[in-house]
DSSP file (Angstrom, degrees, kcal/mol; ACC not computed):
  #  RESIDUE AA STRUCTURE BP1 BP2  ACC     N-H-->O    O-->H-N    N-H-->O    O-->H-N    TCO  KAPPA ALPHA  PHI   PSI    X-CA   Y-CA   Z-CA
    1    1 A X     >        0   0    0      0, 0.0     4,-1.8     0, 0.0     5,-0.1   0.000 360.0 360.0 360.0 -48.0   68.9   85.9  139.0
    2    2 A X  H  >  +     0   0    0      1,-0.2     4,-2.2     2,-0.2     5,-0.2   0.876 360.0  53.9 -65.9 -36.8   72.3   85.0  140.2
    3    3 A X  H  > S+     0   0    0      1,-0.2     4,-2.1     2,-0.2    -1,-0.2   0.897 108.5  48.4 -65.8 -39.8   72.9   82.9  137.2
    4    4 A X  H  > S+     0   0    0      2,-0.2     4,-2.4     1,-0.2    -1,-0.2   0.850 110.0  52.8 -68.7 -33.3   72.0   85.7  134.8
    5    5 A X  H  X S+     0   0    0     -4,-1.8     4,-2.6     2,-0.2    -2,-0.2   0.910 109.3  48.7 -67.3 -41.3   74.4   88.0  136.7
    6    6 A X  H  X S+     0   0    0     -4,-2.2     4,-2.3     2,-0.2    -2,-0.2   0.907 112.1  49.3 -63.5 -41.7   77.2   85.6  136.3
    7    7 A X  H  X S+     0   0    0     -4,-2.1     4,-2.4     2,-0.2    -2,-0.2   0.911 111.6  48.7 -64.4 -42.5   76.5   85.2  132.6
    8    8 A X  H  X S+     0   0    0     -4,-2.4     4,-2.8     2,-0.2    -2,-0.2   0.914 111.4  49.6 -63.2 -43.3   76.4   89.0  132.2
    9    9 A X  H  X S+     0   0    0     -4,-2.6     4,-1.9     2,-0.2    -1,-0.2   0.889 110.3  51.0 -63.0 -38.7   79.7   89.4  134.1
   10   10 A X  H  X S+     0   0    0     -4,-2.3     4,-2.2     2,-0.2    -2,-0.2   0.922 111.7  46.9 -64.5 -43.7   81.3   86.7  131.9
   11   11 A X  H  X S+     0   0    0     -4,-2.4     4,-2.6     1,-0.2    -2,-0.2   0.933 113.1  48.4 -63.4 -45.7   80.1   88.4  128.7
   12   12 A X  H  X S+     0   0    0     -4,-2.8     4,-0.7     1,-0.2    -1,-0.2   0.814 111.1  52.3 -65.5 -29.2   81.4   91.8  130.0
   13   13 A X  H  X S+     0   0    0     -4,-1.9     4,-0.5    -5,-0.2    -1,-0.2   0.930 118.8  33.7 -69.5 -45.1   84.7   90.2  130.9
   14   14 A X  H  X S+     0   0    0     -4,-2.2     4,-2.8     1,-0.2     5,-0.3   0.750 100.7  77.9 -86.2 -24.5   85.3   88.6  127.5
   15   15 A X  H  X S+     0   0    0     -4,-2.6     4,-2.5     1,-0.2     5,-0.2   0.921  97.9  41.0 -56.7 -52.7   83.7   91.2  125.2
   16   16 A X  H  X S+     0   0    0     -4,-0.7     4,-2.0     1,-0.2    -1,-0.2   0.869 116.1  52.1 -66.0 -32.1   86.5   93.8  125.3
   17   17 A X  H  X S+     0   0    0     -4,-0.5     4,-2.1     2,-0.2    -2,-0.2   0.936 113.1  42.5 -67.5 -46.3   89.2   91.1  125.0
   18   18 A X  H  X S+     0   0    0     -4,-2.8     4,-2.5     2,-0.2     5,-0.2   0.903 114.0  51.5 -68.3 -40.8   87.6   89.4  122.0
   19   19 A X  H  X S+     0   0    0     -4,-2.5     4,-2.6    -5,-0.3    -1,-0.2   0.891 109.6  51.1 -61.5 -38.5   86.9   92.8  120.3
   20   20 A X  H  X S+     0   0    0     -4,-2.0     4,-2.6    -5,-0.2     5,-0.2   0.911 109.1  50.3 -65.2 -41.8   90.5   93.8  120.8
   21   21 A X  H  X S+     0   0    0     -4,-2.1     4,-2.2     1,-0.2    -2,-0.2   0.934 113.6  45.3 -61.8 -45.3   91.8   90.5  119.3
   22   22 A X  H  X S+     0   0    0     -4,-2.5     4,-2.2     2,-0.2    -2,-0.2   0.900 113.5  49.5 -65.4 -40.6   89.5   91.0  116.3
   23   23 A X  H  X S+     0   0    0     -4,-2.6     4,-2.4     2,-0.2    -2,-0.2   0.897 111.8  48.3 -66.3 -39.8   90.5   94.7  115.9
   24   24 A X  H  X S+     0   0    0     -4,-2.6     4,-2.5     2,-0.2    -1,-0.2   0.899 111.0  50.9 -66.9 -39.6   94.2   93.8  116.1
   25   25 A X  H  X S+     0   0    0     -4,-2.2     4,-1.4    -5,-0.2    -2,-0.2   0.894 110.2  50.5 -63.1 -39.1   93.8   91.1  113.5
   26   26 A X  H  X S+     0   0    0     -4,-2.2     4,-0.5     2,-0.2     3,-0.3   0.934 112.5  45.3 -63.8 -46.6   92.0   93.6  111.3
   27   27 A X  H >< S+     0   0    0     -4,-2.4     3,-1.1     1,-0.2     4,-0.3   0.888 110.7  55.3 -63.2 -38.3   94.8   96.1  111.6
   28   28 A X  H >< S+     0   0    0     -4,-2.5     3,-1.8     1,-0.2     4,-0.3   0.802  93.5  69.2 -65.9 -28.8   97.4   93.3  111.1
   29   29 A X  H >< S+     0   0    0     -4,-1.4     3,-1.2    -3,-0.3    -1,-0.2   0.774  88.7  64.8 -63.5 -23.8   95.8   92.3  107.8
   30   30 A X  G X< S+     0   0    0     -3,-1.1     3,-1.1    -4,-0.5    -1,-0.3   0.689  87.9  70.0 -71.3 -16.6   97.0   95.6  106.3
   31   31 A X  G X  S+     0   0    0     -3,-1.8     3,-1.7    -4,-0.3    -1,-0.2   0.668  78.8  79.0 -73.2 -15.2  100.6   94.4  106.7
   32   32 A X  G X  S+     0   0    0     -3,-1.2     3,-1.5    -4,-0.3    -1,-0.2   0.683  74.2  75.6 -68.8 -15.8  100.1   91.8  104.0
   33   33 A X  G <  S+     0   0    0     -3,-1.1    -1,-0.3     1,-0.3    -2,-0.1   0.570  76.2  79.0 -72.3  -4.8  100.5   94.5  101.3
   34   34 A X  G <  S+     0   0    0     -3,-1.7     2,-1.2     1,-0.1    -1,-0.3   0.718  74.2  83.6 -71.6 -19.8  104.2   94.3  102.1
   35   35 A X    <   +     0   0    0     -3,-1.5     2,-0.3    -4,-0.2    -1,-0.1  -0.717  63.6 154.0 -88.3  96.9  104.4   91.2  100.0
   36   36 A X    >   -     0   0    0     -2,-1.2     3,-1.2     1,-0.0     8,-0.1  -0.922  47.2-103.5-124.8 147.4  104.7   92.6   96.5
   37   37 A X  T 3  S+     0   0    0     -2,-0.3     3,-0.1     1,-0.2    -1,-0.0  -0.370 102.3  40.6 -66.7 149.5  106.3   91.2   93.4
   38   38 A X  T 3  S+     0   0    0      1,-0.3     2,-0.3    -2,-0.0    -1,-0.2   0.338  92.8 101.9  95.3  -6.5  109.7   92.5   92.4
   39   39 A X  S <  S-     0   0    0     -3,-1.2    -1,-0.3     1,-0.1     2,-0.0  -0.814  74.3-111.9-108.2 150.9  111.1   92.6   96.0
   40   40 A X     >  -     0   0    0     -2,-0.3     4,-2.4     1,-0.1     5,-0.2  -0.295  32.8-106.5 -71.9 165.3  113.4   90.1   97.5
   41   41 A X  H  > S+     0   0    0      1,-0.2     4,-2.6     2,-0.2     5,-0.2   0.897 121.3  50.8 -59.6 -40.7  112.2   87.8  100.3
   42   42 A X  H  > S+     0   0    0      2,-0.2     4,-2.5     1,-0.2    -1,-0.2   0.875 109.4  50.1 -68.5 -36.8  114.2   89.8  102.9
   43   43 A X  H  > S+     0   0    0      2,-0.2     4,-2.5     1,-0.2    -1,-0.2   0.903 112.4  48.0 -65.3 -40.4  112.8   93.1  101.7
   44   44 A X  H  X S+     0   0    0     -4,-2.4     4,-2.4     2,-0.2    -2,-0.2   0.921 113.1  46.7 -66.5 -43.6  109.3   91.7  101.9
   45   45 A X  H  X S+     0   0    0     -4,-2.6     4,-2.6     2,-0.2    -2,-0.2   0.900 112.6  50.6 -65.3 -40.1  109.8   90.3  105.4
   46   46 A X  H  X S+     0   0    0     -4,-2.5     4,-2.1     2,-0.2    -2,-0.2   0.924 112.2  46.6 -62.6 -44.3  111.4   93.6  106.5
   47   47 A X  H  X S+     0   0    0     -4,-2.5     4,-2.3     2,-0.2    -2,-0.2   0.888 111.4  52.3 -63.8 -39.0  108.4   95.5  105.1
   48   48 A X  H  X S+     0   0    0     -4,-2.4     4,-1.4     2,-0.2    -2,-0.2   0.925 109.8  48.0 -63.0 -45.0  106.0   93.1  106.8
   49   49 A X  H  X S+     0   0    0     -4,-2.6     4,-0.6     1,-0.2    -1,-0.2   0.882 111.0  51.2 -64.9 -37.6  107.7   93.5  110.2
   50   50 A X  H >< S+     0   0    0     -4,-2.1     3,-0.9     1,-0.2     4,-0.4   0.907 110.6  48.6 -64.6 -40.7  107.6   97.3  109.8
   51   51 A X  H 3< S+     0   0    0     -4,-2.3     3,-0.4     1,-0.2     4,-0.3   0.758 108.6  55.8 -69.3 -23.7  103.9   97.2  109.0
   52   52 A X  H 3X S+     0   0    0     -4,-1.4     4,-2.5     1,-0.2    -1,-0.2   0.565  79.3  93.0 -86.0  -8.9  103.3   94.9  112.0
   53   53 A X  H <X S+     0   0    0     -3,-0.9     4,-2.3    -4,-0.6     5,-0.2   0.900  85.2  49.7 -54.8 -45.6  104.8   97.3  114.6
   54   54 A X  H  > S+     0   0    0     -4,-0.4     4,-2.4    -3,-0.4    -1,-0.2   0.903 111.3  50.6 -60.4 -36.9  101.5   98.9  115.4
   55   55 A X  H  > S+     0   0    0     -4,-0.3     4,-2.2    -3,-0.2    -2,-0.2   0.901 108.2  51.5 -66.5 -39.7  100.0   95.4  115.9
   56   56 A X  H  X S+     0   0    0     -4,-2.5     4,-1.9     2,-0.2    -1,-0.2   0.913 110.8  48.8 -62.4 -41.3  102.8   94.4  118.2
   57   57 A X  H  X S+     0   0    0     -4,-2.3     4,-2.3    -5,-0.2    -2,-0.2   0.906 110.7  50.3 -63.9 -41.7  102.2   97.5  120.3
   58   58 A X  H  X S+     0   0    0     -4,-2.4     4,-2.3     2,-0.2    -1,-0.2   0.851 107.3  54.3 -66.1 -33.9   98.5   96.8  120.4
   59   59 A X  H  X S+     0   0    0     -4,-2.2     4,-2.3     2,-0.2    -1,-0.2   0.904 107.8  50.0 -65.1 -40.3   99.2   93.2  121.5
   60   60 A X  H  X S+     0   0    0     -4,-1.9     4,-2.3     2,-0.2    -2,-0.2   0.921 110.1  50.6 -62.5 -42.9  101.3   94.7  124.4
   61   61 A X  H  X S+     0   0    0     -4,-2.3     4,-2.9     1,-0.2    -2,-0.2   0.890 109.5  51.3 -60.9 -38.8   98.4   97.0  125.3
   62   62 A X  H  X S+     0   0    0     -4,-2.3     4,-2.2     2,-0.2    -2,-0.2   0.901 108.2  50.9 -66.4 -40.1   96.0   94.0  125.3
   63   63 A X  H  X S+     0   0    0     -4,-2.3     4,-1.0     2,-0.2    -2,-0.2   0.919 113.1  46.3 -62.3 -42.4   98.3   92.0  127.6
   64   64 A X  H >X S+     0   0    0     -4,-2.3     4,-3.4     1,-0.2     3,-0.7   0.937 113.4  48.9 -63.2 -46.1   98.4   95.0  129.9
   65   65 A X  H 3< S+     0   0    0     -4,-2.9    -2,-0.2     1,-0.2    -1,-0.2   0.809 101.8  63.9 -65.7 -29.5   94.6   95.5  129.7
   66   66 A X  H 3< S+     0   0    0     -4,-2.2    -1,-0.2     1,-0.2     3,-0.2   0.872 120.0  22.5 -61.9 -35.9   94.0   91.8  130.4
   67   67 A X  H << S+     0   0    0     -4,-1.0     2,-0.5    -3,-0.7    -2,-0.2   0.786 133.9  36.1-101.5 -34.5   95.5   92.1  133.8
   68   68 A X     X  +     0   0    0     -4,-3.4     4,-2.8    -5,-0.2     5,-0.3  -0.805  67.2 179.7-122.0  86.3   95.1   95.9  134.5
   69   69 A X  H  > S+     0   0    0     -2,-0.5     4,-2.6     1,-0.2     5,-0.2   0.849  78.2  52.1 -61.6 -37.7   91.8   96.8  133.0
   70   70 A X  H  > S+     0   0    0      2,-0.2     4,-2.1     1,-0.2    -1,-0.2   0.955 114.0  41.7 -65.4 -49.5   91.9  100.5  134.0
   71   71 A X  H  > S+     0   0    0      1,-0.2     4,-2.4     2,-0.2    -2,-0.2   0.923 116.6  49.5 -64.1 -44.0   95.4  101.1  132.5
   72   72 A X  H  X S+     0   0    0     -4,-2.8     4,-2.6    -8,-0.3    -1,-0.2   0.885 108.4  53.4 -62.9 -39.0   94.6   99.1  129.4
   73   73 A X  H  X S+     0   0    0     -4,-2.6     4,-2.3    -5,-0.3    -1,-0.2   0.919 109.8  47.6 -61.6 -43.5   91.4  100.9  128.9
   74   74 A X  H  X S+     0   0    0     -4,-2.1     4,-2.8     2,-0.2     5,-0.2   0.915 111.3  51.7 -62.6 -42.9   93.2  104.2  129.0
   75   75 A X  H  X S+     0   0    0     -4,-2.4     4,-2.3     1,-0.2    -2,-0.2   0.915 111.2  46.4 -61.7 -43.9   95.8  102.9  126.6
   76   76 A X  H  X S+     0   0    0     -4,-2.6     4,-2.2     2,-0.2    -1,-0.2   0.903 113.0  49.3 -67.3 -40.2   93.2  101.8  124.1
   77   77 A X  H  X S+     0   0    0     -4,-2.3     4,-2.6    -5,-0.2     5,-0.2   0.936 112.6  47.8 -63.5 -45.0   91.3  105.1  124.3
   78   78 A X  H  X S+     0   0    0     -4,-2.8     4,-3.1     1,-0.2     5,-0.3   0.883 108.7  55.2 -62.9 -37.8   94.5  107.1  123.8
   79   79 A X  H  X S+     0   0    0     -4,-2.3     4,-1.9    -5,-0.2    -1,-0.2   0.942 112.0  43.0 -59.0 -47.8   95.4  104.9  120.9
   80   80 A X  H  X S+     0   0    0     -4,-2.2     4,-0.9     1,-0.2    -2,-0.2   0.911 118.4  43.9 -65.2 -42.6   92.1  105.6  119.2
   81   81 A X  H  X S+     0   0    0     -4,-2.6     4,-0.7     1,-0.2    -2,-0.2   0.905 115.3  46.2 -71.9 -41.6   92.2  109.3  120.0
   82   82 A X  H  X S+     0   0    0     -4,-3.1     4,-0.6     1,-0.2     3,-0.2   0.874 113.5  48.4 -71.0 -36.3   95.8  110.0  119.1
   83   83 A X  H  X S+     0   0    0     -4,-1.9     4,-2.5    -5,-0.3     5,-0.3   0.701  93.5  81.0 -77.6 -17.3   95.7  108.1  115.8
   84   84 A X  H  X S+     0   0    0     -4,-0.9     4,-2.5     1,-0.2     5,-0.2   0.936  93.9  41.0 -57.2 -54.5   92.5  109.8  114.7
   85   85 A X  H  X S+     0   0    0     -4,-0.7     4,-2.6    -3,-0.2     5,-0.3   0.874 115.3  52.4 -66.3 -32.9   94.0  113.1  113.4
   86   86 A X  H  X S+     0   0    0     -4,-0.6     4,-2.2     2,-0.2    -1,-0.2   0.935 113.2  42.7 -66.2 -45.2   97.0  111.3  111.8
   87   87 A X  H  X S+     0   0    0     -4,-2.5     4,-2.2     2,-0.2     5,-0.2   0.912 116.0  49.2 -67.7 -42.0   94.8  108.9  109.8
   88   88 A X  H  X S+     0   0    0     -4,-2.5     4,-2.1    -5,-0.3    -2,-0.2   0.957 114.7  43.2 -61.4 -51.2   92.3  111.6  108.8
   89   89 A X  H  X>S+     0   0    0     -4,-2.6     4,-3.1    -5,-0.2     5,-0.5   0.864 111.8  54.3 -67.0 -35.6   95.0  114.0  107.6
   90   90 A X  I  X>S+     0   0    0     -4,-2.2     4,-2.0    -5,-0.3     5,-1.6   0.944 112.7  42.8 -61.9 -46.8   96.9  111.2  105.8
   91   91 A X  I  <5S+     0   0    0     -4,-2.2     6,-2.6     3,-0.2    -2,-0.2   0.832 118.3  46.2 -70.0 -30.8   93.8  110.2  103.9
   92   92 A X  I  <5S+     0   0    0     -4,-2.1    -2,-0.2     4,-0.2    -1,-0.2   0.934 125.8  25.8 -74.8 -47.7   92.8  113.8  103.2
   93   93 A X  I  <5S+     0   0    0     -4,-3.1    -3,-0.2    -5,-0.2    -2,-0.2   0.872 131.8  30.7 -89.8 -40.3   96.2  115.1  102.1
   94   94 A X  I  <<S+     0   0    0     -4,-2.0    -3,-0.2    -5,-0.5    -4,-0.1   0.918 130.8  31.7 -88.2 -47.7   98.1  112.1  100.7
   95   95 A X  S   <S-     0   0    0     -5,-1.6    -3,-0.2     2,-0.1    -4,-0.1   0.600  96.0-137.4 -86.8 -11.1   95.4  110.0   99.3
   96   96 A X        +     0   0    0     -6,-0.3    -4,-0.2     1,-0.2     2,-0.2   0.858  42.0 163.4  57.1  40.3   93.2  113.0   98.4
   97   97 A X        -     0   0    0     -6,-2.6    -1,-0.2     1,-0.1    -2,-0.1  -0.565  44.8-100.5 -81.8 151.9   90.0  111.3   99.7
   98   98 A X    >>  -     0   0    0     -2,-0.2     4,-2.1     1,-0.1     3,-0.5  -0.366  36.6-106.8 -67.5 155.7   87.0  113.5  100.3
   99   99 A X  H 3> S+     0   0    0      1,-0.2     4,-2.3     2,-0.2     5,-0.2   0.841 118.3  55.6 -55.4 -37.0   86.3  114.5  104.0
  100  100 A X  H 3> S+     0   0    0      1,-0.2     4,-1.9     2,-0.2    -1,-0.2   0.907 109.0  46.4 -63.4 -40.8   83.4  112.1  104.3
  101  101 A X  H <> S+     0   0    0     -3,-0.5     4,-2.3     2,-0.2    -1,-0.2   0.872 109.8  54.7 -68.9 -35.9   85.4  109.1  103.2
  102  102 A X  H  X S+     0   0    0     -4,-2.1     4,-2.5     1,-0.2    -2,-0.2   0.910 108.4  49.0 -61.8 -41.8   88.2  110.2  105.6
  103  103 A X  H  X S+     0   0    0     -4,-2.3     4,-2.5     2,-0.2    -1,-0.2   0.877 109.4  52.2 -65.6 -37.1   85.8  110.2  108.5
  104  104 A X  H  X S+     0   0    0     -4,-1.9     4,-1.7     2,-0.2    -2,-0.2   0.910 111.0  47.2 -64.6 -41.4   84.5  106.7  107.4
  105  105 A X  H  X S+     0   0    0     -4,-2.3     4,-2.2     2,-0.2     5,-0.3   0.919 111.8  50.4 -65.8 -43.6   88.1  105.4  107.4
  106  106 A X  H  X>S+     0   0    0     -4,-2.5     4,-3.2     1,-0.2     5,-1.0   0.910 109.4  51.5 -60.5 -42.1   88.8  107.0  110.8
  107  107 A X  H  <5S+     0   0    0     -4,-2.5     5,-0.4     1,-0.2    -1,-0.2   0.856 111.8  47.1 -66.6 -32.3   85.6  105.4  112.2
  108  108 A X  H  <5S+     0   0    0     -4,-1.7    -1,-0.2    -5,-0.2    -2,-0.2   0.855 123.6  31.8 -73.6 -34.4   86.6  102.0  111.0
  109  109 A X  H  <5S+     0   0    0     -4,-2.2     4,-0.3    -5,-0.1    -2,-0.2   0.833 131.0  25.3 -94.8 -35.0   90.2  102.2  112.2
  110  110 A X  T >X5S+     0   0    0     -4,-3.2     4,-1.5    -5,-0.3     3,-0.7   0.835 107.2  65.8-102.3 -39.6   90.1  104.3  115.4
  111  111 A X  H 3><S+     0   0    0     -5,-1.0     4,-2.5     1,-0.2     5,-0.2   0.858  95.5  59.1 -58.6 -38.9   86.6  104.0  116.8
  112  112 A X  H 3> S+     0   0    0     -5,-0.4     4,-2.5     1,-0.2    -1,-0.2   0.891 105.6  49.6 -58.2 -36.6   86.9  100.3  117.7
  113  113 A X  H <> S+     0   0    0     -3,-0.7     4,-2.2    -4,-0.3    -1,-0.2   0.847 109.9  50.5 -72.6 -32.3   89.8  101.0  119.9
  114  114 A X  H  X S+     0   0    0     -4,-1.5     4,-2.4     2,-0.2    -2,-0.2   0.925 112.7  46.8 -67.1 -43.9   88.0  103.8  121.7
  115  115 A X  H  X S+     0   0    0     -4,-2.5     4,-2.4     2,-0.2    -2,-0.2   0.913 111.8  50.9 -63.7 -42.8   85.0  101.5  122.3
  116  116 A X  H  X S+     0   0    0     -4,-2.5     4,-2.4    -5,-0.2    -1,-0.2   0.924 110.4  49.6 -60.6 -44.6   87.3   98.7  123.5
  117  117 A X  H  X S+     0   0    0     -4,-2.2     4,-2.3     1,-0.2    -1,-0.2   0.908 110.3  50.0 -61.0 -42.3   89.0  101.1  125.9
  118  118 A X  H  X S+     0   0    0     -4,-2.4     4,-2.6     2,-0.2    -1,-0.2   0.886 109.7  51.4 -64.0 -38.2   85.6  102.2  127.2
  119  119 A X  H  X S+     0   0    0     -4,-2.4     4,-2.1     2,-0.2    -2,-0.2   0.902 108.9  50.3 -65.5 -40.2   84.5   98.6  127.7
  120  120 A X  H  X S+     0   0    0     -4,-2.4     4,-0.7     1,-0.2    -2,-0.2   0.914 113.1  46.6 -62.9 -41.0   87.7   97.8  129.7
  121  121 A X  H >< S+     0   0    0     -4,-2.3     3,-0.5     1,-0.2    -2,-0.2   0.892 111.1  52.4 -66.7 -38.5   87.0  100.9  131.9
  122  122 A X  H 3< S+     0   0    0     -4,-2.6    -2,-0.2     1,-0.2    -1,-0.2   0.870 112.6  44.0 -65.3 -36.8   83.4   99.9  132.3
  123  123 A X  H 3< S+     0   0    0     -4,-2.1     2,-0.3    -5,-0.1    -1,-0.2   0.525  88.5 112.0 -87.7  -4.7   84.3   96.3  133.4
  124  124 A X    <<  -     0   0    0     -4,-0.7     2,-0.5    -3,-0.5   -56,-0.0  -0.508  46.2-172.2 -70.6 131.0   87.1   97.6  135.7
  125  125 A X        -     0   0    0     -2,-0.3   -56,-0.1     3,-0.0     3,-0.1  -0.967  20.4-131.5-124.9 115.4   86.3   97.0  139.4
  126  126 A X        -     0   0    0     -2,-0.5     2,-0.2     1,-0.1     0, 0.0  -0.343  31.6-103.9 -63.9 145.5   88.7   98.6  141.9
  127  127 A X        -     0   0    0      1,-0.1     2,-0.3    -2,-0.0    -1,-0.1  -0.500  36.7-122.3 -70.2 135.0   89.8   96.2  144.6
  128  128 A X        -     0   0    0     -2,-0.2     2,-0.3    -3,-0.1    -1,-0.1  -0.577  20.7-121.8 -80.6 138.8   88.1   96.9  147.8
  129  129 A X        -     0   0    0     -2,-0.3     2,-0.3     1,-0.1    -1,-0.1  -0.588  28.2-116.1 -77.6 139.6   90.2   97.7  150.8
  130  130 A X        -     0   0    0     -2,-0.3     2,-0.1     1,-0.1    -1,-0.1  -0.572  33.9-109.1 -76.5 138.3   89.7   95.4  153.7
  131  131 A X        -     0   0    0     -2,-0.3     2,-0.2     1,-0.1    -1,-0.1  -0.411  33.0-110.7 -67.9 138.5   88.2   97.1  156.8
  132  132 A X              0   0    0      1,-0.1    -1,-0.1    -2,-0.1    -3,-0.0  -0.506 360.0 360.0 -69.4 135.7   90.7   97.5  159.7
  133  133 A X              0   0    0     -2,-0.2    -1,-0.1    -3,-0.1    -2,-0.1   0.433 360.0 360.0 -99.3 360.0   89.7   95.3  162.5
């Protein structure tokens, strides 16, 4: 019984962290489109770094969440919720995708961060105050 509880706690500890790493890697893969023919190396590197800014911010959020699960969970949930209307409207108005496809894109890009945030909040355990003696 105790061994299964330790295993469950280990899984719950690592699950949001690993999911965050995979989600950040997925978001980072979109920065590779900055490397296009016809641009100089410096233009390509500059574009790549600009595309990587959201990933750098998410890495900072992950570092915070690693040590402060409650704060990190809130940050990841806010990231998913705040980016949802921007991604939806961009795909609807600029890319002219149908609403169903916009929702599918939003669910692929935003929903993982909301789930990661909820997992960080779920695994957060407040420190117990020591009883005064």
